[in-house]
N, C-alpha and C positions, 0 to 999 in steps of 0.2 A: 296807388296804380300808375300814376303819371311817373313816379320815380322808377318803377320797375320797367315800363316801356322805354324810358330814356336810357336806363342802364342796359336793357337788351339791345337797344340800337347801337349804343356805344361799343358793346361787346361784339355785335355782328360786324361793325365798322372795323374794329381792330383785328378780328379775325381775317376779314377780307384783305386788309392791307398786309397781314402776315403771309397769307396764301399767295398774294400778288408778288411780294418779295421773293418768296420761295420759287415761284415760277420763273421770275427774272433770273435768279441764281442758276436754276436748273437749266434754262435756255442758253446761258452764257457758257456754262460748263459743257453743255452738249455740243456747242460750236467748237470749243477747244478740243474736245475728244474727238470730233469729226476730223479736224485738222491733223490731230496726232495720228489717227487711223490712216489717213491718206498718206502721210509721210512714211509710216510703217509699211504700207502696201507697196510704195514706191521702193523702200529699201529691200523688201521681200523680193520684188521683181529683178532688183539688181543683184542680189545674192543668189537667186534662182539661175540667172545667166552665167554668173561666175562660177557656180557649181557645175552647170552643164559644160563650161570650157575646161574646167579642171578635170572632169570625168573624160572628156575627149583627149585631153593632154595624158592622162593615165593610160588610156587605151593605147595611144601612140607609143608611150614609154614601154608598155607591155609587149607590143609588137616588136619594138627595138631590142628589147631584152631577149626576145626569142631568136631574132635575127643575129644578135651578137654571139649566140651559141652555135651557129651554123659553121660548117666547114668553109663555105663561101666567104663569110666575114672574115675568118681567120686568114684565108688566102689574100684577101683584098688588103688587109692590114700589113701582112707580111711584105706584100709588093709596095704598099705605099710608104710605110714607115721604115722598113728595114732594107728596102730595095732587093728583096729576094725574088727569085724567079724560078720556074719549073725547068727541068732538064730540057734541052733541045728547044728552048723558048728563045726567040730572037726579039730583041728590044730595039726599036727605032727611035732615035731622038732627033729633034729639030736642030737647026744651027744655034738657036738661042739657048739651047740646053734643056728644054722642057720635054 
């Protein structure tokens, strides 16, 4: 009888130590997972901001693409790049040539 009680106490003690070690391992892993989660949330916020800026840039490019297909844009480029003018249009230049 005494041997059984001693054996049971030893088994309970061993199980308690094993459960305690498992709790320590789980808590350490939990902390590292929380840190990783925080880093991922920061990265997600950064990527979300980058995505919004890229979407805004895409909208600007779409508007510019529509503008480049207009007659007004063609006239501006003809005047600016080629130096063309409409008939009866007078061009005034300053002394420094601009």
